[in-house]
TORMAR-285590 format. One record per atom (N, C-alpha, C, O): residue number from 1; atom name; x, y, z. Coordinates in steps of 0.001 Angstrom, whole numbers. Layout:
BEGIN
[r NUM,'CA',[X,Y,Z]]
...
//
This chain:
BEGIN
[r 1,'N',[-25271,1974,4744]]
[r 1,'CA',[-24428,1157,3533]]
[r 1,'C',[-22866,1908,4571]]
[r 1,'O',[-22826,3006,5126]]
[r 2,'N',[-21751,822,4515]]
[r 2,'CA',[-20693,807,5276]]
[r 2,'C',[-19933,1638,4531]]
[r 2,'O',[-20252,1872,3365]]
[r 3,'N',[-18859,2177,5086]]
[r 3,'CA',[-17369,2574,4569]]
[r 3,'C',[-16598,2258,3367]]
[r 3,'O',[-15966,2739,2426]]
[r 4,'N',[-17129,843,4099]]
[r 4,'CA',[-15882,-154,3256]]
[r 4,'C',[-17005,-547,1811]]
[r 4,'O',[-16580,-735,671]]
[r 5,'N',[-18346,-599,2177]]
[r 5,'CA',[-19007,-913,804]]
[r 5,'C',[-19156,66,-485]]
[r 5,'O',[-19819,-127,-1505]]
[r 6,'N',[-18074,1535,-18]]
[r 6,'CA',[-17999,2420,-764]]
[r 6,'C',[-16492,2504,-1601]]
[r 6,'O',[-16017,3420,-2273]]
[r 7,'N',[-16061,1412,-1327]]
[r 7,'CA',[-14757,1392,-1315]]
[r 7,'C',[-13858,486,-2468]]
[r 7,'O',[-14670,409,-3390]]
[r 8,'N',[-13084,30,-2749]]
[r 8,'CA',[-12401,-875,-3690]]
[r 8,'C',[-11084,-803,-3654]]
[r 8,'O',[-10442,198,-3972]]
[r 9,'N',[-10506,-2114,-3173]]
[r 9,'CA',[-9040,-2840,-3248]]
[r 9,'C',[-8551,-2151,-4684]]
[r 9,'O',[-9421,-2147,-5556]]
[r 10,'N',[-7727,-1778,-4908]]
[r 10,'CA',[-6597,-2233,-6059]]
[r 10,'C',[-5418,-2814,-5477]]
[r 10,'O',[-4825,-2704,-4403]]
[r 11,'N',[-5238,-3627,-6798]]
[r 11,'CA',[-3189,-4059,-6643]]
[r 11,'C',[-3180,-3927,-7270]]
[r 11,'O',[-4053,-4009,-8134]]
[r 12,'N',[-1520,-3427,-7305]]
[r 12,'CA',[-803,-3197,-8570]]
[r 12,'C',[230,-3184,-8587]]
[r 12,'O',[912,-2740,-7663]]
[r 13,'N',[803,-3801,-9935]]
[r 13,'CA',[2141,-4362,-10269]]
[r 13,'C',[2987,-3582,-10078]]
[r 13,'O',[2864,-2408,-10427]]
[r 14,'N',[4137,-4089,-9426]]
[r 14,'CA',[5201,-2535,-9268]]
[r 14,'C',[6251,-3647,-9802]]
[r 14,'O',[6141,-4836,-9502]]
[r 15,'N',[7684,-2933,-10946]]
[r 15,'CA',[8570,-3459,-11060]]
[r 15,'C',[9397,-2225,-11425]]
[r 15,'O',[8861,-1326,-12074]]
[r 16,'N',[10592,-2141,-11067]]
[r 16,'CA',[11353,-1715,-11401]]
[r 16,'C',[13087,-2359,-11657]]
[r 16,'O',[14012,-2378,-10845]]
[r 17,'N',[13053,-2828,-13056]]
[r 17,'CA',[14157,-4008,-13101]]
[r 17,'C',[15696,-3527,-12641]]
[r 17,'O',[16433,-4282,-12007]]
[r 18,'N',[16067,-2235,-13023]]
[r 18,'CA',[16484,-1503,-12575]]
[r 18,'C',[17846,-1436,-11190]]
[r 18,'O',[19069,-1314,-11128]]
[r 19,'N',[16337,-1656,-9986]]
[r 19,'CA',[16612,-1514,-8387]]
[r 19,'C',[15730,-2238,-7714]]
[r 19,'O',[15748,-2072,-6495]]
[r 20,'N',[14427,-3518,-8445]]
[r 20,'CA',[13770,-3950,-7570]]
[r 20,'C',[14628,-5862,-7975]]
[r 20,'O',[14972,-6265,-9087]]
[r 21,'N',[14705,-6429,-6974]]
[r 21,'CA',[15494,-7709,-6780]]
[r 21,'C',[13882,-8483,-8085]]
[r 21,'O',[13846,-9103,-9148]]
[r 22,'N',[13159,-8084,-7389]]
[r 22,'CA',[11689,-8984,-7695]]
[r 22,'C',[10375,-7853,-8256]]
[r 22,'O',[10535,-6635,-8326]]
[r 23,'N',[9264,-8484,-8569]]
[r 23,'CA',[7853,-7573,-8774]]
[r 23,'C',[7326,-7605,-7614]]
[r 23,'O',[7145,-8529,-6821]]
[r 24,'N',[7058,-6344,-7580]]
[r 24,'CA',[5817,-6601,-6278]]
[r 24,'C',[4405,-6237,-6447]]
[r 24,'O',[3965,-5835,-7524]]
[r 25,'N',[3755,-6363,-5477]]
[r 25,'CA',[2279,-5783,-5491]]
[r 25,'C',[2141,-4949,-4874]]
[r 25,'O',[2572,-5282,-3771]]
[r 26,'N',[1558,-3339,-4815]]
[r 26,'CA',[1045,-2359,-3670]]
[r 26,'C',[-404,-2511,-3804]]
[r 26,'O',[-973,-2742,-4871]]
[r 27,'N',[-904,-2387,-2802]]
[r 27,'CA',[-2347,-1848,-2670]]
[r 27,'C',[-2885,-794,-2551]]
[r 27,'O',[-2161,113,-2141]]
[r 28,'N',[-4284,-472,-2837]]
[r 28,'CA',[-4695,826,-2404]]
[r 28,'C',[-6154,1063,-2474]]
[r 28,'O',[-6876,720,-3411]]
[r 29,'N',[-6436,1533,-1656]]
[r 29,'CA',[-7927,1527,-1170]]
[r 29,'C',[-8572,3091,-2118]]
[r 29,'O',[-8341,4288,-1945]]
[r 30,'N',[-9225,2533,-2873]]
[r 30,'CA',[-10360,4082,-3517]]
[r 30,'C',[-11780,3887,-3582]]
[r 30,'O',[-12360,2804,-3664]]
[r 31,'N',[-12248,4946,-3542]]
[r 31,'CA',[-13877,4624,-3852]]
[r 31,'C',[-14060,4483,-5015]]
[r 31,'O',[-13663,4989,-6065]]
[r 32,'N',[-15130,3250,-4502]]
[r 32,'CA',[-16213,2411,-5874]]
[r 32,'C',[-17213,3686,-6408]]
[r 32,'O',[-18174,4245,-5878]]
[r 33,'N',[-16541,3870,-7678]]
[r 33,'CA',[-16859,4744,-9257]]
[r 33,'C',[-17468,3825,-9982]]
[r 33,'O',[-16640,3762,-10891]]
[r 34,'N',[-18331,3020,-10289]]
[r 34,'CA',[-18794,2108,-11625]]
[r 34,'C',[-18568,2783,-12619]]
[r 34,'O',[-18082,2194,-13585]]
[r 35,'N',[-18817,4110,-12711]]
[r 35,'CA',[-18353,4287,-14660]]
[r 35,'C',[-16883,4811,-14456]]
[r 35,'O',[-16358,4845,-15569]]
[r 36,'N',[-15982,5244,-13453]]
[r 36,'CA',[-14352,5180,-13571]]
[r 36,'C',[-13896,4214,-14165]]
[r 36,'O',[-14143,3014,-14049]]
[r 37,'N',[-12761,5127,-15249]]
[r 37,'CA',[-11775,4068,-16034]]
[r 37,'C',[-10918,3467,-15446]]
[r 37,'O',[-10587,3888,-14337]]
[r 38,'N',[-10252,2236,-16019]]
[r 38,'CA',[-9432,2146,-15259]]
[r 38,'C',[-7937,3194,-15054]]
[r 38,'O',[-7292,3566,-14074]]
[r 39,'N',[-7827,3407,-16560]]
[r 39,'CA',[-6999,4737,-16672]]
[r 39,'C',[-7434,6068,-15459]]
[r 39,'O',[-6584,6643,-14779]]
[r 40,'N',[-8563,6289,-15415]]
[r 40,'CA',[-8976,7112,-14011]]
[r 40,'C',[-8925,6710,-12722]]
[r 40,'O',[-8939,7489,-11769]]
[r 41,'N',[-8845,5081,-12614]]
[r 41,'CA',[-8203,3966,-11648]]
[r 41,'C',[-6738,5131,-11336]]
[r 41,'O',[-6475,6182,-10752]]
[r 42,'N',[-6188,4218,-12066]]
[r 42,'CA',[-4655,4567,-11921]]
[r 42,'C',[-4009,5874,-11591]]
[r 42,'O',[-2969,5924,-10935]]
[r 43,'N',[-4916,7431,-12263]]
[r 43,'CA',[-4695,8497,-12330]]
[r 43,'C',[-5066,9057,-10927]]
[r 43,'O',[-4455,10076,-10607]]
[r 44,'N',[-6177,8447,-9830]]
[r 44,'CA',[-6467,8949,-8847]]
[r 44,'C',[-5303,7997,-8081]]
[r 44,'O',[-5241,8446,-6937]]
[r 45,'N',[-4293,6802,-8226]]
[r 45,'CA',[-3782,6518,-7258]]
[r 45,'C',[-2607,7386,-7702]]
[r 45,'O',[-2568,8213,-6791]]
[r 46,'N',[-1801,7644,-8399]]
[r 46,'CA',[-1103,8848,-8742]]
[r 46,'C',[-1280,10233,-7954]]
[r 46,'O',[-528,10618,-7059]]
[r 47,'N',[-2308,10855,-8399]]
[r 47,'CA',[-2873,11694,-7462]]
[r 47,'C',[-3170,12330,-6054]]
[r 47,'O',[-3159,13468,-5583]]
[r 48,'N',[-3498,10785,-5508]]
[r 48,'CA',[-4214,10643,-4367]]
[r 48,'C',[-3034,9922,-3385]]
[r 48,'O',[-3006,10377,-2242]]
[r 49,'N',[-2111,8908,-3679]]
[r 49,'CA',[-1746,8052,-3361]]
[r 49,'C',[80,7943,-3730]]
[r 49,'O',[891,8322,-2884]]
[r 50,'N',[439,7490,-4821]]
[r 50,'CA',[1958,7432,-5230]]
[r 50,'C',[2373,7542,-6162]]
[r 50,'O',[2626,6660,-6982]]
[r 51,'N',[2580,8992,-6258]]
[r 51,'CA',[2838,9508,-7528]]
[r 51,'C',[3978,8837,-8331]]
[r 51,'O',[4189,9307,-9449]]
[r 52,'N',[4785,7741,-7889]]
[r 52,'CA',[5903,7361,-8471]]
[r 52,'C',[4858,6023,-9858]]
[r 52,'O',[5052,5364,-10879]]
[r 53,'N',[4290,6210,-9325]]
[r 53,'CA',[3084,4571,-10614]]
[r 53,'C',[3393,5170,-11787]]
[r 53,'O',[3245,6374,-11998]]
[r 54,'N',[3952,4128,-12805]]
[r 54,'CA',[4078,4538,-14026]]
[r 54,'C',[3510,3499,-14864]]
[r 54,'O',[3426,2274,-14784]]
[r 55,'N',[3088,4531,-15828]]
[r 55,'CA',[2025,3236,-17056]]
[r 55,'C',[1853,4857,-18075]]
[r 55,'O',[1914,6080,-17944]]
[r 56,'N',[1562,3589,-19291]]
[r 56,'CA',[1519,4481,-20428]]
[r 56,'C',[-297,5281,-20963]]
[r 56,'O',[-1343,4633,-20999]]
[r 57,'N',[-202,6267,-21187]]
[r 57,'CA',[-1922,6396,-21968]]
[r 57,'C',[-1217,7691,-23127]]
[r 57,'O',[-135,8231,-23357]]
[r 58,'N',[-2562,7715,-23587]]
[r 58,'CA',[-2498,8730,-24723]]
[r 58,'C',[-3477,9683,-25702]]
[r 58,'O',[-3447,10872,-26017]]
[r 59,'N',[-4074,8921,-25918]]
[r 59,'CA',[-5230,9245,-26802]]
[r 59,'C',[-6641,9945,-25716]]
[r 59,'O',[-7268,11002,-25640]]
[r 60,'N',[-6613,8495,-24954]]
[r 60,'CA',[-7852,8093,-23953]]
[r 60,'C',[-9297,7911,-24427]]
[r 60,'O',[-10300,7975,-23717]]
[r 61,'N',[-9235,7660,-25827]]
[r 61,'CA',[-10405,7174,-26684]]
[r 61,'C',[-10177,5542,-27546]]
[r 61,'O',[-10910,5111,-28436]]
[r 62,'N',[-9168,4978,-27067]]
[r 62,'CA',[-9164,3615,-27146]]
[r 62,'C',[-8641,3138,-29084]]
[r 62,'O',[-8854,2200,-29852]]
[r 63,'N',[-8007,4248,-29111]]
[r 63,'CA',[-7183,4175,-30471]]
[r 63,'C',[-6193,3678,-31017]]
[r 63,'O',[-5882,3027,-32014]]
[r 64,'N',[-5534,4390,-29646]]
[r 64,'CA',[-3766,3880,-29357]]
[r 64,'C',[-3559,2452,-28921]]
[r 64,'O',[-2725,1733,-29471]]
[r 65,'N',[-4433,1991,-27791]]
[r 65,'CA',[-3473,921,-27493]]
[r 65,'C',[-2097,1331,-26288]]
[r 65,'O',[-1620,757,-25308]]
[r 66,'N',[-1873,2409,-26888]]
[r 66,'CA',[-708,2344,-25551]]
[r 66,'C',[-1219,2189,-24349]]
[r 66,'O',[-222,1872,-23700]]
[r 67,'N',[-2436,2204,-23349]]
[r 67,'CA',[-2883,2012,-22118]]
[r 67,'C',[-3469,284,-21655]]
[r 67,'O',[-4035,-66,-20620]]
[r 68,'N',[-2969,-746,-23162]]
[r 68,'CA',[-3423,-1684,-22791]]
[r 68,'C',[-2617,-1933,-21536]]
[r 68,'O',[-1633,-1281,-21187]]
[r 69,'N',[-3331,-3281,-20701]]
[r 69,'CA',[-2860,-4335,-20071]]
[r 69,'C',[-3543,-4826,-18967]]
[r 69,'O',[-4627,-4243,-18958]]
[r 70,'N',[-3454,-5789,-17793]]
[r 70,'CA',[-4126,-6872,-17861]]
[r 70,'C',[-5027,-6159,-16386]]
[r 70,'O',[-4702,-5489,-15406]]
[r 71,'N',[-6160,-6694,-16865]]
[r 71,'CA',[-7340,-6115,-15184]]
[r 71,'C',[-7650,-7829,-14586]]
[r 71,'O',[-7934,-8776,-15319]]
[r 72,'N',[-7538,-7865,-13444]]
[r 72,'CA',[-8059,-9479,-12990]]
[r 72,'C',[-7929,-10537,-14216]]
[r 72,'O',[-8856,-11314,-14445]]
[r 73,'N',[-6928,-10536,-14872]]
[r 73,'CA',[-6300,-11532,-15846]]
[r 73,'C',[-6597,-11065,-17355]]
[r 73,'O',[-5990,-11633,-18263]]
[r 74,'N',[-7494,-10070,-17636]]
[r 74,'CA',[-7778,-9947,-18663]]
[r 74,'C',[-7455,-9215,-19371]]
[r 74,'O',[-7144,-8203,-18742]]
[r 75,'N',[-7274,-9037,-20771]]
[r 75,'CA',[-5879,-7954,-21433]]
[r 75,'C',[-7252,-6723,-21613]]
[r 75,'O',[-8342,-7287,-21521]]
[r 76,'N',[-7352,-5285,-21833]]
[r 76,'CA',[-8119,-4222,-21779]]
[r 76,'C',[-7004,-3310,-21864]]
[r 76,'O',[-5812,-3333,-21556]]
[r 77,'N',[-8189,-2122,-22634]]
[r 77,'CA',[-7588,-415,-22994]]
[r 77,'C',[-7743,46,-21843]]
[r 77,'O',[-8928,-47,-21520]]
[r 78,'N',[-7245,408,-21223]]
[r 78,'CA',[-7351,742,-19639]]
[r 78,'C',[-8392,2501,-19664]]
[r 78,'O',[-9187,2825,-18782]]
[r 79,'N',[-8142,3118,-20579]]
[r 79,'CA',[-8760,4057,-21135]]
[r 79,'C',[-10243,3488,-21410]]
[r 79,'O',[-10860,4547,-21528]]
[r 80,'N',[-10802,2882,-21512]]
[r 80,'CA',[-12079,2356,-22175]]
[r 80,'C',[-13012,1460,-20967]]
[r 80,'O',[-14191,1649,-20665]]
[r 81,'N',[-12156,547,-20466]]
[r 81,'CA',[-12464,-479,-19562]]
[r 81,'C',[-13508,414,-18310]]
[r 81,'O',[-12938,1398,-17839]]
[r 82,'N',[-14456,233,-17953]]
[r 82,'CA',[-15009,1054,-16732]]
[r 82,'C',[-14844,32,-15385]]
[r 82,'O',[-14662,-1182,-15484]]
[r 83,'N',[-14934,684,-14265]]
[r 83,'CA',[-15149,-67,-13245]]
[r 83,'C',[-16170,-1488,-13403]]
[r 83,'O',[-15877,-2673,-13556]]
[r 84,'N',[-17368,-842,-13300]]
[r 84,'CA',[-18511,-1496,-13371]]
[r 84,'C',[-18286,-3359,-14401]]
[r 84,'O',[-18613,-4480,-14011]]
[r 85,'N',[-17759,-3021,-15457]]
[r 85,'CA',[-17232,-4692,-15974]]
[r 85,'C',[-16861,-5227,-15391]]
[r 85,'O',[-16646,-6334,-15884]]
[r 86,'N',[-16475,-5104,-14078]]
[r 86,'CA',[-15754,-6114,-13523]]
[r 86,'C',[-16533,-6166,-12067]]
[r 86,'O',[-15902,-6474,-11056]]
[r 87,'N',[-17557,-5934,-12033]]
[r 87,'CA',[-18614,-5571,-11037]]
[r 87,'C',[-17767,-5072,-9727]]
[r 87,'O',[-16588,-4726,-9799]]
[r 88,'N',[-18466,-5083,-8630]]
[r 88,'CA',[-17639,-4450,-7303]]
[r 88,'C',[-16875,-5105,-6667]]
[r 88,'O',[-16948,-5115,-5438]]
[r 89,'N',[-15686,-6021,-7536]]
[r 89,'CA',[-14738,-6563,-7073]]
[r 89,'C',[-13574,-6420,-7209]]
[r 89,'O',[-13114,-6079,-8299]]
[r 90,'N',[-12647,-6690,-5921]]
[r 90,'CA',[-10813,-5854,-6179]]
[r 90,'C',[-10401,-6325,-7543]]
[r 90,'O',[-10762,-7282,-8228]]
[r 91,'N',[-9519,-5344,-7730]]
[r 91,'CA',[-8682,-5494,-8865]]
[r 91,'C',[-7782,-5862,-8452]]
[r 91,'O',[-7384,-5859,-7287]]
[r 92,'N',[-7259,-6296,-9523]]
[r 92,'CA',[-5569,-6196,-9801]]
[r 92,'C',[-4890,-6357,-11279]]
[r 92,'O',[-5129,-7141,-12197]]
[r 93,'N',[-3785,-5116,-11107]]
[r 93,'CA',[-3791,-4304,-12349]]
[r 93,'C',[-2567,-5224,-12779]]
[r 93,'O',[-2111,-5607,-11702]]
[r 94,'N',[-1780,-5791,-13826]]
[r 94,'CA',[-609,-5844,-14194]]
[r 94,'C',[-364,-5526,-15874]]
[r 94,'O',[-1081,-5386,-16864]]
[r 95,'N',[880,-5506,-15607]]
[r 95,'CA',[1308,-5045,-17025]]
[r 95,'C',[848,-6543,-18202]]
[r 95,'O',[622,-7703,-17858]]
[r 96,'N',[838,-6015,-19455]]
[r 96,'CA',[334,-7026,-20562]]
[r 96,'C',[1524,-8383,-20818]]
[r 96,'O',[1281,-9582,-20954]]
[r 97,'N',[2578,-7816,-20819]]
[r 97,'CA',[4005,-8923,-20481]]
[r 97,'C',[4567,-8870,-19750]]
[r 97,'O',[5661,-8325,-19889]]
[r 98,'N',[4193,-9381,-18560]]
[r 98,'CA',[5592,-8831,-17290]]
[r 98,'C',[6634,-9701,-17783]]
[r 98,'O',[7249,-10219,-16850]]
[r 99,'N',[7020,-10021,-18857]]
[r 99,'CA',[8454,-10682,-18878]]
[r 99,'C',[9332,-9621,-19753]]
[r 99,'O',[10497,-9708,-20141]]
[r 100,'N',[8116,-8324,-19970]]
[r 100,'CA',[9081,-6853,-20539]]
[r 100,'C',[9092,-6076,-20044]]
[r 100,'O',[9372,-5085,-20719]]
[r 101,'N',[8918,-5912,-19076]]
[r 101,'CA',[8449,-4979,-17624]]
[r 101,'C',[9388,-3676,-17933]]
[r 101,'O',[10581,-3962,-17831]]
[r 102,'N',[9176,-2523,-18232]]
[r 102,'CA',[9983,-1301,-18213]]
[r 102,'C',[10582,-1249,-17376]]
[r 102,'O',[11759,-1542,-17168]]
[r 103,'N',[9113,-507,-16261]]
[r 103,'CA',[8604,-444,-15385]]
[r 103,'C',[7560,-294,-14649]]
[r 103,'O',[7264,893,-14517]]
[r 104,'N',[6526,-1393,-13835]]
[r 104,'CA',[5926,-321,-13223]]
[r 104,'C',[5089,-1538,-14266]]
[r 104,'O',[5460,-2704,-14399]]
[r 105,'N',[3587,-743,-15096]]
[r 105,'CA',[2756,-957,-16273]]
[r 105,'C',[3176,-967,-17614]]
[r 105,'O',[2414,-1206,-18551]]
[r 106,'N',[4160,-758,-17705]]
[r 106,'CA',[4756,-457,-18638]]
[r 106,'C',[5991,-1019,-19966]]
[r 106,'O',[6887,-274,-20361]]
[r 107,'N',[5852,-1961,-20313]]
[r 107,'CA',[6239,-2808,-21033]]
[r 107,'C',[6650,-2189,-22406]]
[r 107,'O',[6260,-1196,-23021]]
[r 108,'N',[7756,-3327,-22698]]
[r 108,'CA',[8794,-3315,-24148]]
[r 108,'C',[7654,-2949,-25345]]
[r 108,'O',[6897,-3918,-25292]]
[r 109,'N',[7283,-2281,-26120]]
[r 109,'CA',[6331,-2689,-27420]]
[r 109,'C',[7134,-2564,-28542]]
[r 109,'O',[7685,-1602,-29077]]
[r 110,'N',[7057,-4159,-28862]]
[r 110,'CA',[6815,-4824,-30258]]
[r 110,'C',[6299,-4543,-31229]]
[r 110,'O',[6291,-5330,-32175]]
//
Protein backbone atom coordinates (compact mmCIF):
# COMPACT_ATOMS: atom_id res chain seq x y z
CA UNK A 1 0.00 0.00 0.00
CA UNK A 2 1.47 3.35 -1.02
CA UNK A 3 1.56 6.44 1.16
CA UNK A 4 -0.99 7.98 -1.21
CA UNK A 5 -3.45 5.18 -0.34
CA UNK A 6 -3.17 6.15 3.33
CA UNK A 7 -4.03 9.83 2.78
CA UNK A 8 -7.08 11.79 1.74
CA UNK A 9 -7.38 15.31 0.35
CA UNK A 10 -9.73 17.69 2.11
CA UNK A 11 -10.84 20.88 0.35
CA UNK A 12 -12.11 23.45 2.84
CA UNK A 13 -14.14 26.57 2.03
CA UNK A 14 -12.35 29.72 3.20
CA UNK A 15 -13.76 33.22 3.30
CA UNK A 16 -13.45 36.26 5.53
CA UNK A 17 -15.85 38.88 4.11
CA UNK A 18 -13.95 41.65 5.89
CA UNK A 19 -10.71 40.82 4.05
CA UNK A 20 -11.30 38.50 1.08
CA UNK A 21 -12.73 39.71 -2.22
CA UNK A 22 -14.22 36.25 -2.85
CA UNK A 23 -14.30 32.76 -1.33
CA UNK A 24 -11.62 30.17 -2.06
CA UNK A 25 -10.87 26.55 -1.20
CA UNK A 26 -7.71 25.42 0.58
CA UNK A 27 -6.58 21.81 0.17
CA UNK A 28 -5.04 19.69 2.91
CA UNK A 29 -3.70 16.14 2.75
CA UNK A 30 -4.26 14.18 5.93
CA UNK A 31 -3.99 10.52 6.95
CA UNK A 32 -7.14 8.54 6.24
CA UNK A 33 -8.87 7.17 9.35
CA UNK A 34 -12.33 5.81 8.60
CA UNK A 35 -13.49 6.29 12.20
CA UNK A 36 -12.42 9.93 12.46
CA UNK A 37 -15.30 12.41 12.36
CA UNK A 38 -15.45 15.48 10.15
CA UNK A 39 -14.96 17.54 13.31
CA UNK A 40 -11.85 15.51 14.07
CA UNK A 41 -10.56 16.22 10.56
CA UNK A 42 -11.08 19.96 11.05
CA UNK A 43 -9.30 19.87 14.41
CA UNK A 44 -6.41 18.00 12.79
CA UNK A 45 -6.18 20.65 10.06
CA UNK A 46 -6.07 23.42 12.69
CA UNK A 47 -3.49 21.56 14.78
CA UNK A 48 -1.20 20.34 11.99
CA UNK A 49 -1.70 22.66 9.01
CA UNK A 50 -3.57 25.93 9.49
CA UNK A 51 -4.49 27.36 12.90
CA UNK A 52 -6.47 30.17 11.25
CA UNK A 53 -9.32 27.88 10.10
CA UNK A 54 -12.58 28.81 11.85
CA UNK A 55 -15.54 26.51 12.58
CA UNK A 56 -18.06 26.00 15.38
CA UNK A 57 -18.27 23.16 17.85
CA UNK A 58 -19.76 22.68 21.27
CA UNK A 59 -21.31 19.48 22.57
CA UNK A 60 -19.46 16.97 20.31
CA UNK A 61 -22.40 14.52 20.68
CA UNK A 62 -24.86 15.80 18.07
CA UNK A 63 -27.23 17.69 20.38
CA UNK A 64 -26.52 21.34 19.68
CA UNK A 65 -26.08 21.28 15.85
CA UNK A 66 -23.53 24.13 16.01
CA UNK A 67 -21.18 22.03 13.86
CA UNK A 68 -23.64 21.72 10.96
CA UNK A 69 -21.94 22.03 7.58
CA UNK A 70 -21.90 20.49 4.12
CA UNK A 71 -19.57 17.66 3.17
CA UNK A 72 -19.56 16.76 -0.51
CA UNK A 73 -22.80 18.74 -0.85
CA UNK A 74 -24.66 16.92 1.94
CA UNK A 75 -25.66 18.58 5.24
CA UNK A 76 -24.06 16.84 8.23
CA UNK A 77 -23.29 17.27 11.90
CA UNK A 78 -19.49 17.30 11.82
CA UNK A 79 -19.21 15.80 15.31
CA UNK A 80 -21.24 12.72 14.36
CA UNK A 81 -20.25 12.00 10.76
CA UNK A 82 -17.27 9.63 10.31
CA UNK A 83 -15.05 9.55 7.23
CA UNK A 84 -16.18 6.01 6.40
CA UNK A 85 -19.66 7.32 5.51
CA UNK A 86 -18.09 8.96 2.45
CA UNK A 87 -15.88 6.04 1.42
CA UNK A 88 -12.24 6.70 0.70
CA UNK A 89 -12.87 9.73 -1.47
CA UNK A 90 -11.65 13.29 -1.29
CA UNK A 91 -13.91 15.57 0.74
CA UNK A 92 -15.15 19.10 0.16
CA UNK A 93 -16.19 20.82 3.39
CA UNK A 94 -18.33 23.95 3.10
CA UNK A 95 -20.53 26.11 5.32
CA UNK A 96 -24.18 25.17 5.40
CA UNK A 97 -25.20 28.58 3.99
CA UNK A 98 -22.55 30.25 1.85
CA UNK A 99 -24.61 33.44 1.60
CA UNK A 100 -24.49 33.90 5.41
CA UNK A 101 -20.80 33.25 6.07
CA UNK A 102 -19.23 35.11 8.98
CA UNK A 103 -15.86 33.48 8.38
CA UNK A 104 -14.77 30.15 6.84
CA UNK A 105 -17.25 27.49 8.02
CA UNK A 106 -19.11 29.73 10.49
CA UNK A 107 -22.50 31.00 9.34
CA UNK A 108 -24.91 33.50 10.77
CA UNK A 109 -27.39 31.50 12.84
CA UNK A 110 -31.03 32.48 12.58
